[in-house]
C-alpha positions in Angstrom: 184.3 120.2 111.2 182.4 117.1 110.2 181.8 114.3 112.7 181.5 110.6 112.8 181.8 107.9 115.5 185.0 106.7 117.1 183.8 103.1 117.0 180.7 101.1 116.0 177.8 100.4 118.3 174.9 97.9 118.2 171.4 97.7 119.5 168.3 95.5 118.9 164.6 95.5 119.8 161.1 95.3 118.5 159.9 97.5 115.6 156.9 99.7 116.2 154.9 98.9 113.1 156.1 95.4 111.9 156.5 93.9 115.3 159.7 92.2 114.2 162.8 91.9 116.3 165.6 93.7 114.5 169.3 94.3 115.1 171.2 97.4 114.0 174.9 98.3 114.0 176.0 101.8 113.4 179.6 102.2 112.0 181.9 105.2 111.6 182.2 106.5 108.0 184.6 108.8 106.1 183.9 112.5 105.6 181.2 113.4 103.0 179.6 109.9 103.3 176.4 111.2 104.9 174.0 108.8 106.6 173.5 105.5 104.8 171.5 102.4 105.7 172.5 99.0 104.6 170.0 96.1 104.4 172.3 93.2 105.5 169.3 90.8 105.4 169.0 91.0 101.6 170.8 88.6 99.2 171.5 91.3 96.7 174.6 93.3 95.8 176.1 95.8 98.1 175.1 98.7 95.8 171.4 97.5 95.9 171.4 97.1 99.7 172.5 100.8 100.4 169.8 103.3 101.0 171.0 106.9 101.3 169.1 109.0 103.9 168.3 111.9 101.6 165.2 113.8 100.4 165.2 112.1 97.0 164.6 108.7 98.7 161.6 109.6 100.8 158.5 107.5 100.1 154.9 107.8 101.3 154.3 106.1 104.7 152.0 106.3 107.7 153.0 107.4 111.2 156.8 107.2 110.4 159.5 108.3 107.9 160.5 105.8 105.3 163.2 105.9 102.6 163.7 103.7 99.5 166.4 103.4 96.9 166.0 103.0 93.2 166.1 99.2 93.5 163.0 99.2 95.7 164.8 98.4 99.0 163.5 100.4 101.9 163.9 101.2 105.6 161.2 102.7 107.8 160.8 104.5 111.2 164.2 106.1 110.8 163.3 109.4 112.4 164.4 108.8 116.0 167.8 107.4 115.1 168.3 110.2 112.5 167.3 112.7 115.2 170.0 111.5 117.6 172.6 111.6 114.8 171.6 115.1 113.8 171.3 116.3 117.4 174.8 115.1 118.3 176.6 116.2 115.2 177.2 112.8 113.5 177.4 113.8 109.8 178.6 110.4 108.5 177.6 106.9 109.4 176.9 103.5 107.8 174.0 101.7 109.5 173.7 97.9 109.1 170.1 96.7 109.6 168.6 93.2 109.3 165.0 94.2 108.4 163.1 97.0 106.9 162.4 99.0 110.1 164.5 100.5 112.9 163.5 99.3 116.4 161.5 101.7 118.5 163.3 101.1 121.8 161.5 103.3 124.5 159.9 105.6 121.9 162.4 108.4 122.4 166.0 108.9 121.1 167.7 108.8 124.5 169.1 105.3 124.0 170.6 106.3 120.7 172.2 109.4 122.3 173.7 107.3 125.1 175.1 104.8 122.6 176.6 107.5 120.5 178.3 109.1 123.5 179.6 105.7 124.7 181.1 105.1 121.2 182.5 108.6 121.1 182.4 111.3 118.5 185.4 111.7 116.1 186.1 115.1 114.6 187.1 114.7 111.0 189.5 117.0 109.0 186.8 118.1 106.5 184.7 121.2 107.0 181.0 120.8 107.6 178.6 122.3 105.1 175.4 123.9 106.4 172.1 124.0 104.5 171.3 127.7 104.8 167.7 128.9 104.1 167.7 132.0 101.8 164.1 133.1 101.6 160.7 132.5 103.4 158.7 129.4 102.5 155.4 128.1 103.9 153.7 124.8 103.3 150.3 123.6 104.5 147.2 125.7 105.4 145.7 127.5 108.4 145.0 124.1 110.2 148.6 122.8 109.9 151.6 124.5 108.4 155.4 124.9 108.5 156.9 128.4 107.9 160.6 128.9 107.4 162.6 132.1 107.4 166.3 132.8 107.0 168.2 132.9 110.3 171.8 132.6 111.5 170.8 129.7 113.8 168.8 126.5 113.6 165.7 127.4 115.7 162.3 125.9 116.1 159.0 127.2 117.4 156.6 124.3 117.6 152.9 124.3 118.6 150.6 121.3 118.8 146.8 121.4 119.3 144.5 118.5 120.2 140.9 118.2 121.3 142.0 116.4 124.5 141.9 117.5 128.2 145.6 116.7 128.8 147.2 117.8 125.6 145.1 120.7 124.5 147.7 123.2 123.3 151.5 122.9 123.9 154.2 125.2 122.5 158.0 125.1 122.8 160.3 127.7 121.2 164.1 127.0 121.1 166.1 129.9 119.9 169.1 127.7 119.0 169.6 124.0 119.2 173.1 122.5 119.9 174.1 119.1 121.3 173.4 120.1 124.9 170.0 121.5 124.2 169.1 118.4 122.2 170.3 116.0 125.0 168.8 117.9 127.9 165.5 119.1 126.5 164.5 116.9 123.5 166.0 113.4 123.4 164.2 111.8 126.3 160.7 112.6 125.0 158.6 109.6 123.9 156.2 109.1 121.0 152.5 109.0 121.8 149.1 107.9 120.6 145.4 107.6 121.5 143.7 104.5 122.8 140.7 105.1 120.5 142.9 104.8 117.4 144.6 101.5 118.4 142.1 99.0 116.8 142.0 101.0 113.5 145.8 101.2 113.2 146.2 97.4 113.9 143.6 96.7 111.2 145.9 98.7 108.8 148.9 96.6 109.8 150.5 99.3 111.9 151.8 99.5 115.5 152.1 95.6 115.8 155.0 96.2 118.1 153.5 99.1 120.1 153.2 98.8 123.9 153.2 100.9 127.0 157.0 100.3 127.1 157.6 102.3 123.9 154.8 104.9 123.7 152.7 107.1 125.8 149.0 106.0 125.4 146.2 108.4 126.1 142.5 107.7 126.8 139.8 110.4 127.2 141.1 111.7 130.4 144.9 111.2 130.6 147.8 108.7 130.1 147.3 105.0 130.7 151.0 104.3 131.3 152.2 103.6 134.8 155.3 105.7 134.2 154.5 109.4 134.5 155.3 112.0 131.9 159.0 112.9 131.7 158.1 116.5 131.1 154.7 118.3 131.4 155.1 119.2 127.7 156.6 115.9 126.6 154.3 115.7 123.6 155.5 118.8 121.8 159.1 118.0 122.7 158.7 114.6 120.9 157.3 116.4 117.9 160.4 118.5 117.8 162.5 115.3 118.1 160.8 113.9 115.1 161.3 117.1 113.1 165.0 117.2 113.9 165.3 113.7 112.5 163.2 114.4 109.4 165.0 117.6 108.6 168.3 115.7 108.5 167.2 114.2 105.3 168.5 117.4 103.7 171.9 115.6 104.2 173.3 118.5 106.1 172.5 120.5 109.2 170.0 123.3 108.6 170.3 127.0 109.3 166.9 128.8 109.5 164.0 129.5 111.7 161.2 126.9 111.5 157.7 127.8 112.8 155.5 124.7 112.9 151.8 124.4 113.8 150.3 121.0 114.1 153.0 119.4 112.0 153.9 115.8 111.3 156.0 113.6 109.1 154.0 114.2 105.9 154.1 118.0 106.2 157.8 118.0 106.9 158.4 115.8 103.9 156.3 118.3 101.8 158.5 121.1 103.1 161.7 119.2 102.3 160.6 118.5 98.7 159.5 122.1 98.3 162.9 123.4 99.5 164.8 121.1 97.2 162.7 121.9 94.2 164.3 125.3 93.7 167.9 125.9 94.4 167.3 129.6 94.9 165.7 128.6 98.3 169.0 127.6 99.8 172.8 127.5 99.5 175.5 125.4 101.1 178.0 127.3 103.3 180.9 126.4 105.5 180.1 126.3 109.2 181.9 129.2 110.9 183.5 128.3 114.2 182.6 131.7 115.7 178.9 131.1 114.7 179.1 127.8 116.5 180.3 129.6 119.7 177.4 132.1 119.5 175.0 129.2 119.0 176.4 127.5 122.1 176.0 130.6 124.2 172.4 131.1 123.1 171.6 127.5 123.6 172.9 127.3 127.1 170.8 130.3 127.9 167.8 128.6 126.4 168.3 125.5 128.6 168.2 127.6 131.7 165.0 129.3 130.6 163.3 126.1 129.6 164.0 123.6 132.4 
């Protein structure tokens, strides 16, 4: 069945790119609402302030995911909050925000997960629809691609490759991803960047709020942060975290196998638009409780293998 929150929760903090201090409140919402952002800082009508978190509203952006409604109102850096909502099964929520960017917090989605669990998850009386992949699709090229194939589970096989002594190549394959897998293996992984890129990004008006408190920063030999890596492969885990947030812009949980090589927000957005461009690529199905049980069994096995 669909899920929402039992009660509202709030958080605030600095935004990664704008550097602004922003406050957010996430509210429960009725079945079939989906995820909606509301710009409470704008002096326009309620209709104009609402931005649906759907593929049709994606706009071009750098180093984050941004959405914009037909009135030109937007919200950016939504991927970590969207990831936590998707990972924990929150299908419906109304998100009040007083600027155009979601705070970065510690650079992972762990705080969002904790806040959702503290608020509680309410099971609604309406069945959940699943976005089921029907045929293979690939976007990108040999240097960076996403390939999807039909599957009875939501599974990810993600590889990153950097010319760096610490990162080099990292790969993580998750046969099935449920709430426990998301919480235990993915949610605590932080975003990352390279010291050599900092000045260039600041000149572009980006990462004004970036710090060692909300990102892993790498120089030529390793990480600059005093805090050690939370996992040896924290980098690829964070890429999976981002993907789980971006794929939720389908408006539903996905069912398919996603093989990703050197992916990123722009490539995922290309995949989403390609998927939605032809309805023969997918169909909506009711989530089968017995399938959920099978996913849970596979996922718990995957946790034991991955930790």
